[in-house]
Structures are given as C-alpha cells and as structure tokens.
N, C-alpha and C positions, 0 to 999 in steps of 0.2 A: 633821793638820788636822781639827777638829771643827766641826760646824754644829749649829744648833738652830732650832726654831721653825716647821716647816712647818705644824703644826696647833696648836701651843700655845707660849707664851713664858712666862717668869717661873717662879714656884714650882709645886710640886705642887698639883693641883686636882681636884675632882670636879664635873662639869657635867651638865646634862641632855642626853641622847642623842637629842634631837628631830630631828637632822639625818640619823641613821642610819635606813635603810629596814628596821628590825627592831624591831617594837613590844615584844618581851620585853626588850630592853635598855633600861633606864631611865636609867643614867647612864654616863658615861665618866670613867675615872680617868687623869689626865695625870701623867707623872713631870716632874722638873725639866727644863724646856725642851722637852719632848716626846719622842716615841720615836726620832726620826730620829738622835739623837746616839749611839745604840747599834747602829745598822744599818750594816754594812759597805758600801762602794760597790763597784760592778762597773766595772773598768777598761774603757773603750771605745776608748781610742786613746792613743798617746804619740809624741813624735818631736822632730825639730828643724826649724826654719824659718830659712832664711838669706835675708838682705836685704843684699846687698853683702858687707861683711865683719862684719856683725852677725848673731850666731846666737841664737836664742830656742828654749830648751827647753820643751816643753809636754806636758801630760797632761790627758786628759779622762775622767770617770767619771760614772755615774749612780747615784743612791740611790733605791730605790723603797719608799715606805711605804704598806703596804696592809693592809686588814682586811676580813674578810667582812662584807657588808652595811654597809660604811662607806667610808672614804677610799681613794683609789688616787692617791697623790701621788708625783711624780717630780721629783727635783732633778738637772739636768745642770750639772756645774761643770767649768770649765776653768782650770787653773793654769799660768801662764807665768812664765819668769824668763830675763833676758838673761845670757848666759855672761859672767862677770867683772863683772856688775852687783850692786846691793846692794838689790834690791826684788823682791817676788813679786807678781804681778798674778792676781786671782781674777775669773772672770766666771760668774755663775749664770744 
C-alpha cells in the first residue's frame, strides 16, 4: 500500500522555503506526490480482534517524514480486514 501527500500533492514542483526555519534554504523541491511515498513504515502493532464469531485482522504502522529545520510529519495508519470478507478498511 502506498500513500502520498503529507506535504505535497500532484506533480514535481519547486516552491519557496519560507516555512523552514533556515534562511540559507531558499527553495524546496518536491517529488511526485511528496517524499512520504518512498519512506518505509515502522510496524507498531498487529493482531486479531474477535467479536462473537467475527474475526478482524489488523495492523498499525507509523511513517515519519522529517527534515532538519523543516517538517516533522507523522502518519499513523491502521489497516483492517474481516476474515472471509471482501474489503479492506484504512484509518489514518
């Protein structure tokens, strides 16, 4: 599963770096959909949850996109699926 857009969406772009607390950095270059799509997640938990005879498999992970003098963004994602079901649920 791939995600995008914590700090940038759409096409590659170069923008002013005014929001960074580092005056020598004049611009920021964004790749397609931002950097988060190339950062691996850190698994924080997984398991099963029973509700009567219904079993839900789940996994949670966090992706951290950080840069010196810039952003420190965290995305916590949970993925769930019912055993025998035909859908996957995502929660960010």
